[in-house]
C-alpha positions as CSV (number, residue, x, y, z in Angstrom):
1,M,156.4,98.2,108.4
2,A,157.3,95.7,105.7
3,L,155.2,92.7,105.0
4,D,157.3,89.7,105.4
5,S,156.8,87.4,102.4
6,T,157.2,84.1,104.3
7,A,154.0,81.8,104.7
8,N,150.9,83.1,105.5
9,S,150.5,80.5,108.3
10,R,153.4,82.1,110.3
11,F,151.8,85.3,109.9
12,D,150.3,87.2,112.6
13,L,147.2,88.9,111.2
14,R,147.4,91.5,114.0
15,D,150.2,92.7,112.2
16,L,147.9,93.7,109.3
17,L,144.5,94.3,110.9
18,G,145.6,95.4,114.4
19,E,145.6,99.0,116.0
20,S,149.2,99.4,115.2
21,G,149.0,97.1,111.9
22,L,149.9,97.7,108.1
23,L,146.3,98.8,107.3
24,A,146.0,101.3,110.1
25,E,149.2,102.7,109.1
26,Q,148.4,103.2,105.5
27,L,144.5,103.6,105.1
28,P,142.8,106.6,106.5
29,G,139.9,106.1,108.6
30,F,140.7,102.3,109.2
31,T,139.4,100.8,112.6
32,A,140.9,98.0,113.9
33,R,138.1,95.1,115.1
34,D,138.9,92.1,117.1
35,E,135.9,90.5,115.1
36,Q,137.5,91.2,112.0
37,I,140.9,89.7,113.0
38,Q,139.1,86.5,114.3
39,M,137.2,85.9,111.1
40,A,140.3,86.6,109.1
41,G,142.1,83.7,111.2
42,W,139.1,81.4,110.4
43,V,139.1,82.1,106.7
44,A,143.0,81.6,106.4
45,R,142.8,78.3,108.2
46,A,139.9,77.1,106.1
47,I,141.7,78.0,102.7
48,A,145.1,76.5,104.2
49,E,143.1,73.3,105.3
50,K,140.9,73.2,102.2
51,R,137.9,73.1,104.6
52,G,134.2,74.6,104.5
53,L,133.3,77.5,106.7
54,V,130.1,79.6,107.3
55,V,130.5,83.1,109.2
56,E,127.9,85.2,110.0
57,A,129.7,88.6,110.5
58,G,127.4,91.2,111.9
59,T,127.4,94.8,110.1
60,G,130.5,96.6,111.1
61,V,132.8,93.4,111.2
62,G,134.5,94.3,108.1
63,K,134.0,90.9,106.6
64,T,135.2,91.9,103.2
65,F,138.7,92.8,104.3
66,A,138.5,89.8,106.8
67,Y,138.4,87.4,103.9
68,L,140.3,89.6,101.2
69,V,143.4,89.7,103.4
70,P,143.9,85.8,104.0
71,A,142.9,85.1,100.1
72,L,145.7,87.7,99.0
73,L,148.2,86.2,101.7
74,A,147.4,82.5,100.7
75,G,149.1,82.7,97.3
76,K,146.5,80.3,95.9
77,R,143.7,80.7,93.3
78,V,140.7,82.1,94.7
79,I,137.2,82.8,93.3
80,I,135.2,85.4,95.1
81,S,131.7,85.1,94.5
82,T,129.2,88.1,95.5
83,G,125.2,88.5,95.1
84,T,125.4,91.8,93.4
85,R,127.0,93.7,90.5
86,S,127.7,96.8,92.7
87,L,129.6,94.6,95.2
88,Q,131.7,92.8,92.4
89,D,132.5,96.6,91.3
90,Q,133.3,97.6,95.0
91,L,135.7,94.7,95.3
92,F,137.4,94.9,91.9
93,Y,137.8,98.6,91.6
94,R,138.3,99.6,95.3
95,D,138.7,97.1,98.0
96,L,141.1,94.6,96.2
97,P,143.7,97.2,94.6
98,T,143.7,99.1,98.0
99,I,144.8,96.1,100.0
100,T,147.0,94.7,97.2
101,S,149.0,97.9,97.1
102,I,149.3,98.2,101.1
103,L,150.4,94.4,101.3
104,G,152.6,94.9,98.6
105,R,152.0,91.7,97.0
106,P,150.8,92.3,93.4
107,R,148.3,89.7,92.4
108,R,146.5,89.1,89.0
109,V,142.7,90.0,89.6
110,A,140.2,89.7,87.2
111,L,136.3,90.8,87.3
112,L,133.9,88.4,85.4
113,K,130.2,89.2,84.7
114,G,127.5,87.3,83.0
115,R,126.9,87.5,79.2
116,A,124.3,89.9,79.4
117,N,126.8,92.5,81.0
118,Y,129.0,92.6,77.9
119,L,128.4,93.9,74.3
120,C,128.1,91.1,71.6
121,E,129.7,92.4,68.6
122,Y,128.1,89.8,66.5
123,R,124.5,90.7,67.8
124,L,125.3,94.6,67.3
125,S,126.0,93.8,63.7
126,L,122.6,92.0,63.2
127,V,120.7,94.6,64.8
128,M,122.3,97.3,62.7
129,G,121.4,95.4,59.7
130,Q,117.8,95.4,61.0
131,A,117.9,99.0,61.7
132,E,118.7,99.8,58.2
133,A,116.4,97.0,56.5
134,R,113.4,97.5,58.3
135,G,113.7,100.5,60.7
136,L,113.4,100.3,64.5
137,G,111.3,102.5,67.1
138,R,112.8,105.9,67.6
139,E,113.6,105.1,71.2
140,L,115.8,101.9,70.2
141,S,117.3,103.7,67.3
142,M,118.7,106.5,69.6
143,S,120.0,104.0,72.0
144,L,121.4,101.9,69.2
145,R,123.4,105.1,67.7
146,K,124.7,105.6,71.4
147,V,125.8,101.9,71.7
148,K,127.5,101.8,68.2
149,L,129.6,105.0,69.0
150,W,130.7,103.5,72.3
151,S,131.3,100.2,70.8
152,M,134.1,101.8,68.8
153,Q,135.9,103.0,72.0
154,T,135.3,100.3,74.6
155,R,138.0,98.0,75.4
156,K,136.2,95.8,77.8
157,G,132.6,96.0,76.4
158,D,131.0,96.1,79.9
159,V,127.7,97.6,79.3
160,S,128.0,99.4,82.9
161,E,130.6,101.7,80.9
162,L,127.9,103.6,79.1
163,A,126.5,105.8,81.6
164,A,124.2,107.4,79.1
165,L,122.0,104.3,78.9
166,H,120.4,102.6,82.1
167,E,120.6,99.0,82.6
168,G,117.0,98.7,82.0
169,D,117.1,100.3,78.3
170,P,115.2,98.1,76.0
171,I,118.3,98.0,73.5
172,W,120.4,95.8,75.9
173,P,118.8,92.3,74.8
174,W,119.2,93.4,71.1
175,V,123.3,94.0,71.6
176,T,124.1,91.2,74.3
177,S,123.9,87.6,74.1
178,T,122.6,84.9,76.3
179,R,123.7,81.3,76.9
180,D,121.1,80.2,74.2
181,N,121.8,82.4,71.6
182,C,125.6,82.6,71.9
183,L,127.7,81.1,68.8
184,G,130.5,80.4,71.3
185,A,133.8,79.6,69.2
186,E,132.0,79.3,66.1
187,C,131.2,83.1,66.0
188,S,132.3,85.1,63.2
189,A,133.2,87.7,65.6
190,F,134.9,85.4,68.2
191,D,138.2,87.1,68.0
192,R,136.4,90.1,69.1
193,C,134.2,88.7,71.7
194,H,134.5,90.8,75.1
195,V,132.9,87.8,77.1
196,M,136.0,85.4,75.8
197,A,138.3,88.4,76.7
198,A,137.2,88.6,80.1
199,R,137.1,84.8,80.5
200,R,140.9,84.7,79.3
201,E,141.8,87.2,82.0
202,A,140.0,85.1,84.5
203,L,141.6,82.1,83.7
204,A,145.0,83.7,83.9
205,A,144.0,85.5,87.4
206,D,144.8,84.6,91.1
207,I,141.7,86.2,92.2
208,V,138.7,86.2,90.1
209,V,135.4,88.2,91.4
210,V,132.0,86.7,90.0
211,N,128.4,86.6,90.9
212,H,126.6,83.9,92.2
213,H,124.6,83.0,89.1
214,L,128.0,82.8,87.0
215,L,129.4,80.7,90.0
216,M,126.5,78.2,89.6
217,A,126.7,78.2,85.9
218,D,130.3,77.3,86.1
219,L,129.9,74.7,88.9
220,L,127.3,72.9,86.5
221,L,129.2,73.5,83.4
222,K,126.5,75.4,81.7
223,E,128.9,78.2,80.1
224,R,129.1,76.5,76.7
225,G,132.0,77.2,74.3
226,F,134.1,79.0,76.9
227,G,135.5,76.5,79.1
228,D,135.2,76.8,82.8
229,L,136.8,78.7,85.9
230,L,136.6,76.2,88.7
231,P,139.3,73.6,87.9
232,G,142.5,74.6,89.5
233,T,140.7,76.9,92.1
234,D,142.1,76.2,95.5
235,A,139.1,78.2,97.5
236,V,136.0,79.6,96.8
237,I,134.6,82.4,98.9
238,V,130.9,83.2,98.8
239,D,129.8,86.6,100.1
240,E,126.2,87.5,100.6
241,A,125.9,83.8,101.1
242,H,122.2,84.0,102.2
243,Q,121.2,84.4,98.4
244,L,123.3,81.2,97.5
245,P,120.5,78.6,98.0
246,E,117.8,80.4,95.9
247,V,120.3,81.0,93.1
248,A,121.2,77.4,93.1
249,T,117.6,76.5,93.0
250,Q,117.4,78.4,89.6
251,A,120.5,76.8,88.5
252,F,119.5,73.3,89.1
253,G,116.0,74.1,87.5
254,S,114.9,75.2,83.8
255,T,112.3,77.6,82.3
256,L,110.6,78.0,79.0
257,S,109.4,81.7,78.3
258,A,107.6,83.5,75.8
259,R,110.7,85.7,75.7
260,Q,112.9,82.7,74.7
261,L,110.5,81.6,72.0
262,R,110.1,85.3,70.6
263,D,113.9,85.6,70.7
264,L,114.6,82.5,68.5
265,A,111.9,83.5,66.0
266,R,113.5,87.1,66.0
267,D,117.0,85.8,65.6
268,V,116.0,83.5,62.9
269,S,114.4,86.2,60.8
270,Q,117.4,88.5,61.8
271,G,120.1,86.0,60.4
272,F,118.1,85.7,57.1
273,A,117.3,89.4,56.7
274,S,120.9,90.2,57.3
275,A,122.3,87.5,54.8
276,K,124.2,85.9,57.7
277,I,122.1,82.6,56.9
278,N,121.2,81.2,53.4
279,G,119.0,78.6,52.3
280,L,115.6,77.1,53.6
281,G,113.6,79.5,51.2
282,N,110.4,80.6,53.1
283,L,109.8,77.5,55.2
284,H,111.6,79.3,58.2
285,V,109.5,82.3,57.7
286,E,106.2,80.3,57.9
287,L,107.5,78.1,61.0
288,M,108.6,81.3,62.8
289,Q,105.3,83.0,62.2
290,E,103.5,80.1,63.7
291,L,105.8,79.9,66.5
292,E,105.0,83.7,67.4
293,A,101.6,83.0,67.0
294,Q,101.5,80.1,69.4
295,T,103.6,82.0,71.8
296,Q,101.0,84.9,71.9
297,L,98.3,82.4,72.3
298,G,100.2,80.9,75.4
299,T,100.5,84.3,76.9
300,Q,96.7,84.8,76.3
301,A,95.9,81.5,78.0
302,L,97.5,82.7,81.2
303,S,96.8,86.4,81.1
304,G,93.8,87.3,83.6
305,L,95.0,84.5,85.9
306,P,97.0,84.8,89.0
307,E,100.6,85.9,88.3
308,T,101.7,82.7,89.8
309,L,100.0,79.7,89.1
310,D,100.8,75.9,90.1
311,A,101.1,73.6,87.0
312,N,97.8,71.7,88.2
313,R,96.1,75.0,87.6
314,W,97.1,75.6,84.2
315,P,94.3,75.8,81.6
316,D,93.9,73.2,78.9
317,L,94.8,75.6,76.3
318,L,98.4,76.0,77.6
319,F,98.6,72.2,77.1
320,D,97.6,72.3,73.4
321,V,99.9,75.3,73.0
322,L,103.0,73.5,74.2
323,N,102.4,70.6,72.2
324,E,102.1,72.7,69.1
325,V,105.2,74.9,70.0
326,Q,107.0,71.6,70.5
327,R,105.8,70.3,67.1
328,L,107.1,73.7,65.5
329,L,110.5,73.6,67.0
330,R,110.9,70.0,66.1
331,A,110.0,70.8,62.6
332,F,112.6,73.7,62.5
333,G,115.2,71.3,64.0
334,S,114.4,68.8,61.3
335,V,114.9,71.1,58.4
336,T,118.0,72.6,59.7
337,E,119.5,69.2,60.5
338,C,121.3,68.7,57.3
339,Q,122.4,72.4,57.1
340,Q,124.6,72.8,59.8
341,D,127.7,73.9,57.9
342,Q,126.6,77.5,58.7
343,N,127.6,78.5,62.3
344,E,124.7,80.6,62.8
345,L,122.2,77.9,61.6
346,R,123.7,75.5,63.7
347,N,123.2,77.4,66.9
348,L,119.6,78.1,66.0
349,H,119.1,74.4,65.4
350,E,120.5,73.6,68.9
351,R,118.3,76.3,70.4
352,A,115.2,75.0,68.8
353,E,115.9,71.3,70.0
354,E,116.9,72.5,73.5
355,L,113.6,74.5,73.8
356,A,111.6,71.5,72.2
357,A,113.0,69.4,75.1
358,R,111.9,71.9,77.7
359,C,108.5,71.8,76.1
360,G,108.6,68.1,76.6
361,L,109.5,68.6,80.5
362,F,106.3,70.7,81.0
363,I,103.9,68.5,79.0
364,E,105.0,65.5,81.1
365,A,104.6,67.4,84.2
366,L,100.8,68.5,83.1
367,G,100.1,64.8,81.8
368,S,101.2,62.9,84.9
369,D,98.7,62.1,87.6
370,E,101.5,61.0,90.0
371,Q,102.3,63.1,93.1
372,V,105.8,64.4,92.3
373,T,107.7,65.6,95.6
374,A,111.3,66.1,94.1
375,A,110.4,68.9,91.5
376,V,107.8,71.5,91.2
377,H,106.4,73.1,88.2
378,W,104.6,76.4,87.8
379,S,104.4,79.9,85.8
380,S,104.7,83.4,86.4
381,F,103.4,86.3,84.2
382,N,105.1,89.7,83.3
383,K,104.9,92.2,80.8
384,A,107.1,90.0,78.5
385,G,104.6,87.1,78.9
386,F,104.5,83.9,80.3
387,V,107.6,81.8,82.0
388,L,107.2,78.3,82.8
389,H,109.5,77.1,85.7
390,H,110.9,73.6,86.7
391,A,112.8,73.6,89.9
392,P,114.0,70.9,92.4
393,V,112.0,71.2,95.8
394,E,115.1,70.6,97.9
395,V,118.2,72.1,96.5
396,A,120.6,71.2,99.4
397,P,121.7,67.6,98.2
398,L,122.2,68.8,94.7
399,L,124.4,71.8,95.7
400,S,126.4,69.7,98.4
401,A,127.1,67.2,95.7
402,A,128.4,69.7,93.3
403,I,130.4,71.6,96.0
404,K,132.2,68.4,97.2
405,K,133.0,67.3,93.5
406,Q,134.7,70.6,92.9
407,G,136.5,70.1,96.2
408,G,138.9,72.9,97.8
409,A,137.8,75.5,100.4
410,W,134.5,76.7,100.6
411,I,133.8,79.9,102.6
412,F,130.3,81.2,103.1
413,T,129.8,84.8,104.8
414,S,127.0,87.2,105.0
415,A,125.8,89.4,107.8
416,T,122.3,87.6,107.8
417,L,122.6,83.7,108.2
418,A,121.7,82.8,111.6
419,V,118.1,82.2,113.3
420,G,118.6,83.4,116.7
421,H,122.2,82.4,117.4
422,D,122.0,79.1,115.4
423,L,123.5,78.6,111.9
424,Q,122.2,75.2,111.5
425,H,119.4,76.3,109.4
426,Y,121.8,77.7,106.8
427,S,124.2,74.8,106.8
428,R,121.2,72.5,106.1
429,R,120.2,74.6,103.3
430,I,123.4,74.3,101.3
431,G,123.4,70.4,102.5
432,M,126.5,70.8,104.8
433,P,125.2,70.4,108.3
434,E,128.6,69.4,109.6
435,I,130.4,72.6,108.2
436,E,132.3,74.7,110.7
437,A,130.0,77.5,111.6
438,Q,131.2,80.6,113.4
439,L,128.9,83.6,114.6
440,L,130.2,87.2,115.0
441,G,128.2,90.0,116.5
442,S,128.3,93.5,115.1
443,P,130.9,95.7,116.9
444,F,128.7,98.7,116.8
445,D,127.0,100.0,120.1
446,Y,123.4,99.3,119.2
447,H,122.6,100.0,123.1
448,R,123.5,103.6,122.2
449,Q,123.0,104.2,118.6
450,A,119.8,102.4,118.1
451,L,116.2,102.2,119.3
452,L,113.6,99.5,118.5
453,F,110.1,100.9,118.5
454,I,107.1,98.4,118.1
455,P,103.9,100.3,118.1
456,D,101.3,98.3,120.2
457,K,98.0,99.9,119.2
458,L,97.9,98.6,115.4
459,D,95.7,96.1,113.9
460,M,96.8,92.7,112.6
461,P,98.8,92.9,109.4
462,S,95.9,91.2,107.7
463,S,93.7,94.1,108.4
464,P,92.9,96.5,105.3
465,N,93.6,99.4,107.7
466,H,97.1,98.3,108.3
467,T,98.9,100.3,105.8
468,R,97.1,103.5,106.9
469,Q,98.1,102.9,110.5
470,V,101.7,102.4,109.5
471,L,101.8,105.8,107.9
472,E,99.9,107.5,111.0
473,V,102.7,105.7,113.1
474,S,105.4,106.7,111.0
475,L,104.6,110.3,110.2
476,P,105.2,112.1,113.6
477,I,108.5,110.3,113.7
478,I,109.5,111.5,110.3
479,A,108.4,114.9,111.4
480,V,110.8,114.6,114.3
481,S,113.7,113.3,112.2
482,G,113.2,115.6,109.6
483,G,112.7,113.2,106.8
484,R,115.6,110.8,106.6
485,A,113.7,107.9,106.5
486,F,113.3,104.5,104.8
487,L,109.7,102.9,104.7
488,L,110.2,99.3,103.8
489,F,107.1,97.1,102.7
490,T,106.7,93.6,102.0
491,S,104.3,94.0,99.1
492,Y,103.9,96.4,96.1
493,R,100.5,96.6,96.8
494,A,101.1,98.3,100.1
495,L,104.0,100.3,98.6
496,R,101.5,101.8,96.1
497,E,98.7,102.6,98.7
498,A,101.2,104.2,101.0
499,A,102.8,106.5,98.2
500,E,99.2,107.5,97.2
501,R,98.3,108.2,100.9
502,L,101.4,110.2,101.4
503,R,100.7,112.2,98.4
504,V,97.1,113.1,99.7
505,V,98.5,114.2,103.2
506,W,101.2,116.0,101.9
507,G,99.9,117.7,99.0
508,V,101.6,119.4,95.9
509,S,104.2,120.8,98.6
510,P,105.6,117.9,100.5
511,P,107.6,118.7,103.6
512,Y,110.3,116.2,102.3
513,P,111.3,115.0,99.1
514,L,109.5,111.6,98.4
515,L,111.1,108.9,96.5
516,V,109.3,106.1,95.4
517,Q,110.4,102.6,94.1
518,G,109.7,102.1,90.3
519,E,109.5,105.9,89.8
520,A,113.3,105.9,88.7
521,P,116.1,103.3,88.6
522,R,117.1,102.0,92.1
523,D,120.8,103.3,92.0
524,E,119.3,107.1,90.8
525,L,116.7,106.8,93.8
526,L,119.7,105.9,96.2
527,K,122.0,108.6,94.8
528,R,119.3,111.1,95.0
529,F,118.3,110.1,98.7
530,R,122.0,110.3,100.0
531,E,122.4,113.8,98.2
532,L,119.1,115.2,99.4
533,G,119.9,114.4,103.1
534,N,116.3,114.6,104.2
535,A,114.2,112.6,101.8
536,V,111.6,109.7,102.5
537,L,112.2,106.6,100.3
538,L,109.5,104.1,99.9
539,G,110.7,100.6,98.8
540,T,110.3,96.9,98.7
541,G,112.2,93.9,97.8
542,S,115.5,95.3,96.3
543,F,115.7,98.1,99.2
544,W,115.6,95.6,101.9
545,E,119.4,94.4,101.2
546,G,122.5,95.9,99.5
547,V,121.7,99.2,100.4
548,D,124.3,101.2,102.4
549,V,123.4,104.8,103.5
550,K,125.9,106.1,106.0
551,G,125.7,109.4,108.0
552,N,122.4,111.2,108.9
553,A,120.8,111.0,105.7
554,L,118.9,108.1,107.2
555,C,118.0,107.9,110.8
556,V,114.5,106.1,110.5
557,V,113.7,102.8,109.0
558,V,110.0,101.6,109.0
559,I,109.2,98.0,108.4
560,D,105.4,97.3,107.6
561,K,105.2,93.8,108.3
562,L,107.2,90.4,109.2
563,P,108.8,89.5,105.6
564,F,107.0,86.3,105.4
565,A,107.3,84.6,101.8
566,V,104.1,84.6,99.7
567,P,102.1,81.6,101.1
568,D,100.8,80.6,97.5
569,D,104.2,80.5,95.9
570,P,104.4,77.2,94.5
571,L,107.9,76.1,95.4
572,L,107.4,77.4,98.9
573,K,104.3,75.3,99.2
574,A,106.2,72.1,97.8
575,R,108.8,72.7,100.4
576,L,106.3,73.0,103.3
577,A,104.6,69.8,102.1
578,N,107.7,68.0,102.0
579,I,108.3,69.0,105.6
580,E,104.9,68.0,106.7
581,R,105.2,64.6,105.1
582,R,108.0,63.6,107.3
583,G,106.6,64.9,110.3
584,G,108.3,68.2,110.7
585,N,106.8,71.8,111.5
586,A,107.0,73.5,108.1
587,F,106.1,77.0,109.7
588,M,109.0,76.8,112.2
589,E,111.5,74.9,110.0
590,E,111.1,76.9,106.6
591,Q,108.8,80.1,106.8
592,V,110.1,81.5,110.3
593,P,113.9,81.0,109.3
594,Q,113.5,82.6,106.0
595,A,111.6,85.6,107.4
596,V,113.9,86.0,110.0
597,V,116.9,86.4,107.6
598,A,114.6,88.8,105.5
599,L,114.0,90.9,108.5
600,K,117.7,91.0,109.5
601,Q,118.5,92.5,105.9
602,G,115.7,95.1,106.3
603,V,116.8,96.3,110.0
604,G,120.4,96.2,108.8
605,R,119.9,99.2,106.7
606,L,119.9,101.6,109.6
607,I,123.4,101.3,111.4
608,R,126.3,101.3,108.7
609,D,128.8,103.1,110.7
610,R,130.1,103.7,114.2
611,K,128.6,107.5,113.8
612,D,125.1,106.3,112.7
613,F,122.1,106.3,114.8
614,G,118.6,105.7,114.5
615,V,115.2,104.1,115.0
616,I,113.8,101.0,113.8
617,V,110.1,101.0,113.5
618,L,108.4,97.4,113.3
619,C,104.8,97.6,112.6
620,D,103.6,94.1,113.4
621,R,101.9,93.2,116.6
622,R,102.8,89.5,116.0
623,L,106.2,90.3,117.3
624,T,104.9,90.6,121.0
625,T,101.5,88.4,120.6
626,R,102.7,85.3,119.0
627,S,105.3,82.8,120.7
628,Y,107.4,83.0,117.4
629,G,107.9,86.5,117.7
630,A,110.8,85.9,120.3
631,V,112.7,84.2,117.4
632,F,112.7,87.4,115.4
633,L,113.5,89.7,118.3
634,N,116.4,87.4,119.4
635,S,117.8,87.4,116.0
636,L,118.0,91.3,115.7
637,P,121.3,93.0,117.3
638,A,120.5,93.7,121.0
639,M,119.0,97.2,121.2
640,P,116.6,99.1,123.7
641,R,112.9,98.2,122.8
642,T,110.1,100.3,123.4
643,T,106.4,100.9,122.6
644,D,106.4,104.5,123.7
645,P,106.2,106.9,120.8
646,V,107.2,109.6,123.4
647,K,110.6,107.7,124.0
648,V,111.2,107.6,120.3
649,S,110.9,111.5,119.8
650,A,113.1,111.9,122.8
651,F,115.6,109.5,121.3
652,L,115.8,111.3,118.1
653,R,115.6,114.7,119.3
654,G,118.5,114.0,121.8
655,H,120.7,112.4,118.9
656,L,119.9,115.2,116.2
657,H,120.6,117.8,119.0
658,D,124.2,116.2,119.4
659,D,124.8,115.8,115.5
660,R,126.8,118.9,114.5
661,L,126.1,118.2,110.9
662,F,122.3,118.5,111.4
663,A,122.4,121.4,113.6
664,E,124.2,123.2,110.8
665,S,121.9,122.1,108.2
666,S,118.7,123.1,110.2
667,S,117.0,126.4,109.3
668,G,114.7,126.1,112.6
669,G,111.3,124.7,113.1
670,V,112.2,121.3,111.9
671,L,112.1,119.8,115.5
672,S,109.4,122.0,116.7
């Protein structure tokens, strides 16, 4: 079948995506789905008419092809934004080349990631000078040698190419740049800049694959020195769109952190130590030493306090630290004001001025007695020290204004946007309540493939016995399934308790491999889970979404509690207070919808293919004892439901007995 080159508006998408279509002809394993064709039609129309569109596409619809096909056929410039680097890579390296080849319509495609994903040649030269002058720790030195060798071979400078170092290696912050410390066009290594090269490719491309953080930075023109991508863009497709409002909240906000202050001090010292910067005598040394001392004092002021803290509960010492830090930054800015003929020094001057302005933002927040409802300030604490946050309470009007100013078609899609069968909650969150909204259920046969088990004899989730009871319910099911289980928790505390209890119960020779989040990188745990075929994985947060395990390596997903956000989160509290002030029901308008979306993500880990099967175990009595429980249940794919563990065992035994791969891999006794 040849693809007509005439306008996309006259092309029947069934000739591409239908049972006898081009993709079915040329792509092994492709399955035609009416839902996919319907979504592709909506996307094609939205692009052609430069309209907004929200689509929830249930698992199995094939939403990626449903937006890629019309995007490629449209002949327009399209930006595709995703929530994760793994999906970015999947789109760029697998899906787009596949469809482009089948359609016979070559398009220029580019992949663009954030700065931290690219080697910075300038900063590499700085750290090499430091390594020779002062000596680095053994771990950093070994990693640095690997980076240096790779830097002489790489063309794109994408740090994911260097498989010998994991993404959390401590060397990466030393050899990559941030928006704060990048010198832009004035950098001495600008002609070899990997970020700039990737930007040039993106500016010349028809289809550009980015992530949400980069999309928002471009939308707000924060990528200084590199131009922007959005002018001339006809359409923006936002996949994993449920993440966008929170990313937008970060983008419209601001932070001041111990790491930012230490990085500035380090970069000043590196610049002078490596002779990249001349002048100033010893004054810079004294100012930066004082800055680091104050940074440490700020960290001490918040240590021992809750990890997340409202600004109105910050200790007085932090107020003193902020004033002193601002004084030091302004002093550095003052002495460098007249010496900006050096590019490196000009950048350091601008960074100091910017950080001083952020200090002022938080000093003003601390000193104000007025009740501020438009923005919220809080601190968080981690191993790198303190982070002070400023964010708008309601991001919807800001996001909406930025989108409307940009113009063109905006398409938002995800498998988890609706609450019940209503997309209004999401439409309001992006500030576009009148946008066209469409809902597509999953084509998978959940009535046959899945079973929902809600144990009815557990204590309430607030009980100190709850995690133990979750394991007591789960272990017999895991014994029947032969491992092959995800246990998803809503807190690290529960995760750690469950891991400790399982190790006690199973002893030194566990019946199934036990994988625990935090004990290895996420991607490594997933790889091992798929390869082992009978493992039990304990996870929280990052394992609730973006995880795809097809086949019989996974047939049980246990969820310990309804995933309500932490009630003392300052931003959530401010949002709830705003809703209450206008007379709304904060719990039903904000907390329940957000928890519904999170639960749908967790449940969505189980059935990823037409051949998959399994049991969802929801260990929260509130689903059946609270009136709002119906909202959660009505938001999940329709599947049989039971409170009887005997029926769970029968369901699993029946499917496992019918599964040929399981039968061949069993050595007897697993299902006894």
